[in-house]
VMD Tcl script that draws the C-alpha trace (Angstrom):
set ca {
  {3.12 51.94 -40.76}
  {5.32 48.93 -40.11}
  {3.98 46.46 -38.17}
  {5.05 42.76 -37.64}
  {2.31 40.11 -37.19}
  {2.78 36.50 -36.88}
  {0.86 33.57 -36.89}
  {0.96 30.43 -34.23}
  {-0.42 27.55 -33.72}
  {-0.53 23.51 -34.07}
  {-0.83 21.57 -36.71}
  {-4.08 21.47 -38.80}
  {-5.10 24.88 -37.15}
  {-5.73 26.61 -40.36}
  {-2.91 29.13 -40.03}
  {-2.24 29.05 -44.00}
  {-5.60 30.38 -45.12}
  {-6.49 32.83 -42.41}
  {-2.57 34.26 -43.47}
  {-3.41 34.42 -46.96}
  {-7.02 36.17 -46.04}
  {-5.26 38.76 -44.32}
  {-2.34 39.44 -46.91}
  {-5.52 39.79 -49.90}
  {-7.48 41.79 -47.35}
  {-4.35 44.17 -46.81}
  {-3.36 44.22 -50.35}
  {-6.59 44.93 -51.36}
  {-6.65 48.52 -49.49}
  {-3.34 49.37 -51.07}
  {-1.51 48.61 -47.74}
  {2.26 47.79 -48.14}
  {2.35 43.94 -47.20}
  {4.93 41.58 -47.01}
  {4.11 37.65 -46.39}
  {6.94 35.08 -45.68}
  {7.09 31.75 -43.32}
  {9.49 29.71 -41.09}
  {11.00 27.69 -41.04}
  {11.84 29.01 -44.97}
  {11.32 32.74 -46.33}
  {14.85 32.73 -47.74}
  {17.23 30.43 -50.07}
  {19.07 29.66 -46.85}
  {16.10 28.99 -44.74}
  {14.35 26.58 -47.24}
  {17.51 24.13 -47.39}
  {17.45 24.16 -43.54}
  {13.76 23.45 -43.90}
  {14.14 20.72 -46.13}
  {16.40 18.74 -43.52}
  {14.26 19.89 -40.33}
  {11.07 18.74 -41.99}
  {11.59 15.81 -44.28}
  {14.68 14.31 -43.04}
  {14.46 10.75 -43.03}
  {17.94 9.24 -42.43}
  {19.14 11.07 -39.73}
  {17.74 11.26 -35.97}
  {18.04 15.59 -35.34}
  {18.64 16.15 -31.62}
  {16.21 18.77 -30.13}
  {19.04 21.09 -29.59}
  {20.55 20.69 -33.07}
  {16.52 21.61 -33.82}
  {16.76 24.40 -31.91}
  {20.30 25.97 -33.42}
  {18.80 25.24 -37.06}
  {15.06 26.57 -36.66}
  {17.26 29.85 -35.20}
  {19.93 29.87 -38.30}
  {17.22 29.86 -40.57}
  {15.41 32.63 -38.14}
  {18.87 34.67 -38.02}
  {19.00 34.68 -41.88}
  {15.27 35.63 -42.34}
  {15.43 38.82 -39.46}
  {18.43 40.13 -41.66}
  {17.50 39.65 -44.97}
  {13.59 39.88 -44.94}
  {12.02 41.40 -41.86}
  {14.54 43.97 -40.90}
  {14.28 45.53 -44.12}
  {10.63 44.89 -44.97}
  {9.85 46.59 -41.63}
  {12.12 49.53 -42.12}
  {10.48 50.12 -45.62}
  {7.30 50.71 -43.54}
  {5.37 47.30 -44.73}
  {3.20 45.23 -42.68}
  {5.02 42.20 -42.36}
  {3.03 38.75 -41.97}
  {5.08 35.91 -40.83}
  {4.01 32.44 -40.72}
  {5.28 31.05 -37.56}
  {8.46 32.63 -35.83}
  {10.22 32.42 -32.37}
  {7.50 31.47 -30.35}
  {7.00 28.08 -32.50}
  {10.39 27.21 -31.28}
  {9.30 27.92 -27.69}
  {6.40 25.79 -28.28}
  {8.09 22.67 -29.84}
  {11.36 22.44 -28.98}
  {10.98 24.03 -25.55}
  {7.40 22.63 -24.25}
  {7.11 19.62 -26.89}
  {10.79 18.81 -26.44}
  {11.17 19.88 -23.05}
  {14.38 21.35 -23.59}
  {15.70 24.28 -21.11}
  {13.52 27.33 -21.58}
  {15.69 29.69 -20.66}
  {18.48 28.48 -23.28}
  {15.81 28.50 -25.77}
  {14.64 32.02 -24.82}
  {18.61 32.82 -24.91}
  {18.82 31.05 -28.64}
  {15.76 32.71 -30.04}
  {16.78 36.35 -28.68}
  {20.45 35.92 -30.59}
  {18.73 35.10 -33.30}
  {16.08 37.59 -33.63}
  {17.98 40.59 -32.24}
  {15.02 40.76 -29.96}
  {12.58 41.99 -32.59}
  {9.27 40.85 -30.92}
  {6.00 41.11 -33.40}
  {3.27 43.73 -32.56}
  {0.89 40.94 -32.74}
  {1.03 37.20 -32.25}
  {-2.22 35.32 -33.52}
  {-2.52 31.86 -32.08}
  {-5.34 29.56 -34.03}
  {-5.72 26.74 -30.91}
  {-8.11 23.57 -31.71}
  {-7.85 20.84 -29.71}
  {-4.89 18.34 -30.64}
  {-6.76 15.64 -32.16}
  {-9.08 17.67 -34.47}
  {-5.78 19.19 -35.95}
  {-4.08 16.21 -36.77}
  {-7.09 14.63 -38.31}
  {-7.38 17.58 -40.53}
  {-3.69 16.60 -41.89}
  {-4.34 13.04 -42.52}
  {-4.82 13.23 -46.21}
  {-1.42 14.88 -46.50}
  {1.95 13.21 -45.92}
  {3.15 14.25 -42.45}
  {6.49 15.52 -41.65}
  {8.79 14.88 -39.04}
  {6.64 17.08 -36.42}
  {3.06 15.46 -37.33}
  {4.55 12.07 -37.14}
  {5.35 12.53 -33.12}
  {2.73 11.20 -30.60}
  {-0.24 12.72 -29.28}
  {1.37 13.95 -26.12}
  {3.73 15.73 -27.83}
  {1.29 17.70 -29.47}
  {-0.44 18.34 -26.08}
  {2.82 19.74 -24.80}
  {2.90 21.95 -27.30}
  {-0.77 23.16 -27.39}
  {0.16 23.60 -23.75}
  {2.95 25.66 -24.32}
  {0.93 28.25 -26.63}
  {-1.11 28.43 -23.62}
  {1.22 29.42 -21.09}
  {2.78 31.90 -23.49}
  {-0.21 33.60 -23.77}
  {-1.03 33.70 -20.35}
  {2.49 35.27 -19.79}
  {2.29 37.97 -22.24}
  {-1.47 38.35 -23.34}
  {-1.35 41.96 -24.41}
  {0.68 40.80 -27.88}
  {-1.59 37.65 -28.19}
  {-4.98 37.12 -29.72}
  {-6.04 33.66 -29.15}
  {-8.97 32.31 -31.59}
  {-10.95 29.41 -31.61}
  {-10.17 27.56 -34.84}
  {-13.18 25.43 -34.55}
  {-15.24 28.43 -35.67}
  {-16.41 28.92 -39.16}
  {-13.55 30.51 -41.42}
  {-15.04 33.57 -42.36}
  {-15.64 34.31 -38.79}
  {-11.81 33.56 -37.61}
  {-11.05 36.02 -40.37}
  {-13.34 38.87 -39.33}
  {-11.96 38.50 -35.47}
  {-8.41 38.79 -36.97}
  {-9.31 41.61 -39.27}
  {-10.96 43.28 -36.34}
  {-8.00 43.36 -34.06}
  {-5.46 44.09 -37.00}
  {-7.62 46.93 -38.55}
  {-7.42 48.36 -35.02}
  {-3.71 48.31 -34.91}
  {-3.04 49.74 -38.61}
  {-5.62 52.79 -37.30}
  {-3.35 53.29 -34.17}
  {-0.37 53.37 -35.86}
  {-1.73 55.81 -38.31}
  {-2.88 58.06 -35.38}
  {0.81 57.83 -34.20}
  {2.53 57.85 -37.31}
}
mol new
graphics top color blue
foreach p $ca { graphics top sphere $p radius 0.5 }
foreach p [lrange $ca 0 end-1] q [lrange $ca 1 end] { graphics top cylinder $p $q radius 0.2 }
display resetview
């Protein structure tokens, strides 16, 4: 039943809540499921995540960001993702390579072919079976985050976040089969049901072929 599901979206789109909901639903059904996240998911990755998200005393260049995210990712793929998928688990990952394309490619303006090549080196071309994009107007997403201390990315200007959102929507247009785009302005329960409809269909198809 190996299935690799990733969640993507800009700041404040409600990913964390929907990820937990899906994880709980699969667990209750007795389906073997693993929940992980980026950047992090391993002890090595968590060290890198602290640098990437909370460094105050160093100006990390866009290329350095790209390489650091992928260093964390390469470790996650080898240590967590591949073993779990080999064991036949449903793996849910909060962010994956598409985040790097959106944030460092479209957001920072790095060459997209370079980003793709480095992402592929880190992932070994391991691609999700389904990527769920929670989409929300940038201003609304950032407003939801105002009560929390902002990390390096949340502190970026509005134009950066607009580029990130636009990047996600371009990726969806280029590979619509892999993506499920959900309007993050809908009630939380409705969003969860839309996601479940797609995931349960995938699980059912896997069962038939397995």
